[in-house]
C-alpha positions in Angstrom: 16.8 -27.2 0.4 13.8 -24.9 0.4 12.9 -21.8 -1.6 11.3 -18.8 0.1 10.0 -15.5 -1.1 9.7 -12.3 1.0 8.7 -8.8 -0.2 8.4 -5.2 0.9 10.6 -5.3 4.0 11.0 -1.5 3.9 14.0 -1.1 6.1 12.9 -3.4 8.8 16.1 -5.3 9.1 15.5 -6.8 12.5 12.1 -8.1 11.3 13.8 -9.8 8.4 16.4 -11.5 10.7 13.6 -12.6 13.0 11.7 -14.1 10.1 14.7 -15.9 8.7 15.3 -17.5 12.1 11.7 -18.5 12.3 11.9 -20.4 9.0 15.4 -21.8 9.9 16.9 -20.4 6.8 20.3 -21.9 6.0 23.0 -21.9 3.3 21.2 -24.7 1.3 18.0 -22.7 1.0 17.2 -20.0 -1.6 15.5 -16.6 -0.8 14.0 -14.3 -3.3 13.3 -10.7 -2.3 10.6 -9.1 -4.4 11.8 -5.5 -4.1 11.0 -2.6 -1.8 13.7 -3.6 0.6 14.4 0.0 1.3 12.7 3.3 2.6 10.4 4.1 5.5 12.4 1.9 8.0 15.8 3.0 9.3 17.9 0.0 8.3 17.3 -0.1 4.5 20.9 -0.3 3.4 21.7 -2.9 6.1 19.2 -5.1 4.3 20.9 -4.5 0.9 24.3 -5.2 2.3 23.0 -8.4 4.0 21.6 -9.6 0.8 24.8 -8.7 -1.1 26.7 -11.0 1.2 24.6 -14.1 0.5 24.8 -15.9 -2.8 21.6 -17.7 -2.0 19.6 -14.4 -1.8 18.3 -13.0 -5.1 16.7 -9.6 -5.1 14.3 -8.1 -7.7 13.8 -4.5 -8.5 10.9 -2.7 -6.6 9.6 0.8 -7.3 11.4 2.1 -4.2 14.8 0.9 -5.4 14.0 2.1 -8.9 13.1 5.6 -7.7 16.2 5.7 -5.4 18.9 5.0 -8.0 19.2 8.5 -9.6 19.0 10.4 -6.3 21.6 8.1 -4.6 23.8 8.3 -7.7 23.8 12.1 -7.4 24.4 12.0 -3.6 27.5 9.8 -4.2 29.3 12.6 -5.9 27.6 15.7 -4.5 26.9 17.3 -1.2 23.3 17.8 -0.1 24.1 21.6 0.1 24.3 21.5 -3.7 20.7 20.6 -4.2 20.0 24.0 -5.7 22.3 23.1 -8.6 20.3 19.9 -9.4 18.5 19.7 -12.7 14.7 20.2 -12.7 14.1 16.6 -13.7 16.3 15.2 -11.1 14.9 17.5 -8.5 11.4 16.1 -9.3 12.7 12.6 -9.0 14.4 13.4 -5.7 11.3 15.0 -4.2 9.1 12.1 -5.3 11.4 9.6 -3.8 11.7 11.5 -0.5 7.9 11.7 -0.4 7.5 7.9 -0.4 9.9 7.4 2.5 13.4 7.9 1.1 14.6 10.3 3.8 15.8 7.4 6.1 17.6 5.7 3.2 19.2 9.0 2.2 20.6 9.5 5.7 22.0 5.9 5.8 23.6 6.4 2.4 25.3 9.7 3.4 26.9 7.8 6.4 28.6 5.3 4.1 32.1 5.5 2.7 32.4 6.3 -1.0 33.3 2.7 -1.7 30.3 1.4 0.2 28.1 3.8 -1.7 29.4 2.6 -5.0 28.8 -1.0 -4.0 25.2 -0.2 -3.1 24.6 1.6 -6.4 26.1 -1.3 -8.4 23.9 -3.7 -6.6 20.8 -1.6 -7.2 21.5 -1.2 -10.9 21.9 -5.0 -11.3 18.5 -5.9 -9.7 16.4 -8.1 -11.9 12.9 -7.0 -13.0 11.4 -10.5 -12.7 12.3 -14.1 -12.1 10.9 -17.4 -13.5 11.6 -20.6 -11.7 10.3 -24.1 -11.0 10.1 -25.5 -7.5 8.9 -29.1 -6.8 7.5 -29.3 -10.4 5.5 -26.1 -10.1 6.3 -23.0 -12.2 6.4 -19.6 -10.6 6.7 -16.0 -12.0 8.1 -13.6 -9.4 7.7 -9.8 -9.9 7.5 -6.9 -7.6 4.1 -5.3 -8.5 2.3 -7.1 -11.3 2.2 -7.3 -15.1 0.7 -4.2 -16.6 -0.5 -4.4 -20.2 -0.5 -8.2 -19.9 -1.0 -10.5 -22.8 -0.5 -14.2 -23.0 1.3 -13.8 -26.3 3.7 -11.2 -24.9 6.9 -12.5 -23.3 7.9 -11.1 -19.9 11.2 -10.0 -21.4 9.2 -7.6 -23.7 7.6 -5.9 -20.7 8.8 -2.4 -19.8 10.3 -2.4 -16.3 7.8 0.2 -15.1 5.0 -2.2 -16.1 6.4 -4.7 -13.6 7.2 -2.5 -10.6 4.6 0.2 -10.3 1.1 -1.0 -11.3 -0.8 -3.5 -9.2 -2.4 -6.5 -11.1 -5.9 -7.6 -11.1 -6.1 -10.2 -8.3 -9.3 -11.6 -9.9 -7.7 -12.4 -13.3 -5.8 -15.6 -13.8 -2.7 -14.5 -15.7 -1.3 -18.0 -16.2 -3.1 -21.4 -16.3 0.0 -23.4 -15.3 2.1 -20.9 -13.2 1.7 -19.0 -10.0 2.2 -15.3 -10.2 3.9 -14.1 -6.9 3.9 -10.3 -6.2 4.4 -7.8 -3.5 3.9 -4.0 -3.7 0.2 -3.8 -2.7 -0.4 -4.6 1.0 -2.8 -7.5 1.2 -5.0 -5.6 3.6 -6.1 -3.4 0.7 -6.7 -6.4 -1.5 -9.0 -7.8 1.2 -10.6 -4.5 1.7 -11.3 -4.2 -2.1 -12.7 -7.7 -2.2 -15.1 -7.1 0.7 -16.2 -3.8 -0.7 -16.6 -4.8 -4.4 -17.7 -8.4 -4.0 -19.6 -8.4 -0.8 -20.6 -4.7 -0.4 -18.9 -4.6 3.0 -16.9 -1.6 4.3 -14.3 -2.7 6.9 -12.2 0.0 8.4 -10.1 -2.5 10.3 -8.5 -3.9 7.1 -5.1 -4.2 9.0 -6.4 -7.4 10.5 -6.1 -9.0 7.0 -2.3 -8.7 6.9 -1.8 -12.2 5.6 -0.7 -13.7 2.3 -3.5 -13.6 -0.3 -4.0 -16.5 -2.7 -6.5 -16.6 -5.5 -6.6 -17.3 -9.3 -3.0 -18.7 -9.4 -2.0 -15.4 -7.7 0.0 -15.1 -4.5 0.3 -11.6 -3.0 2.8 -11.5 -0.2 3.2 -7.8 0.9 1.6 -8.1 4.4 2.0 -4.5 5.3 5.4 -4.5 7.1 6.0 -0.9 5.8 2.7 0.2 7.3 2.9 -1.4 10.8 1.6 -4.8 9.6 3.3 -8.2 9.3 6.4 -9.4 7.4 5.4 -12.6 5.6 7.3 -15.3 3.8 6.0 -18.1 1.6 7.8 -21.4 1.0 7.3 -22.3 -2.6 8.0 -26.0 -2.1 4.6 -26.4 -0.3 3.1 -22.9 -0.1 3.4 -22.8 3.6 3.2 -19.3 5.1 5.3 -17.7 7.9 4.9 -14.4 9.7 6.6 -12.1 12.2 
């Protein structure tokens, strides 16, 4: 039995399947998906349905899932031609979601039966904001983006969900002395670019070549830029081995 973590698949279902084959994922293993399974790519809901069918796959809430819930809920009971009747607040939410890649997910959702739509919505609403687990004696905290307004005296359960799914953490701050913080959300190419620029004073316009898992200060960042033409990465928590497609 092994425990794997993948993040920010962004609708790239075939990449996910290829990666699972590469790691030889089986029914005795566990897979944690750190959110942003949807949008941009054209098989977002296929990823959700795939995860829903596997009890050994646990998904967390990402900002893309969070932003999709209200628009998809509206679409489940309204036709797109009725957009003009939508409230101002929901219209704003809808536009913001479409602007971050929601168009493809919306088209997929509209092609589903009503029962399939309801199952997707129920699944999205039940996504966890974070997960804490111990693997091979090592403790891990899994969250989509980071821990905004972090305090060592503040329990994770006290964090607002938006503090966990929208704001990137400081990759140079050690949040926990005895735990690894595992996050997605921010493509690691940008973490490397920031590191080169701020620490070394180097400007590297080819930051895509750094699409690999980033480890520093008990922090493991695993969004390797799949949604931006980069790699899809997985980390095995048992031994911190990395895998890519």
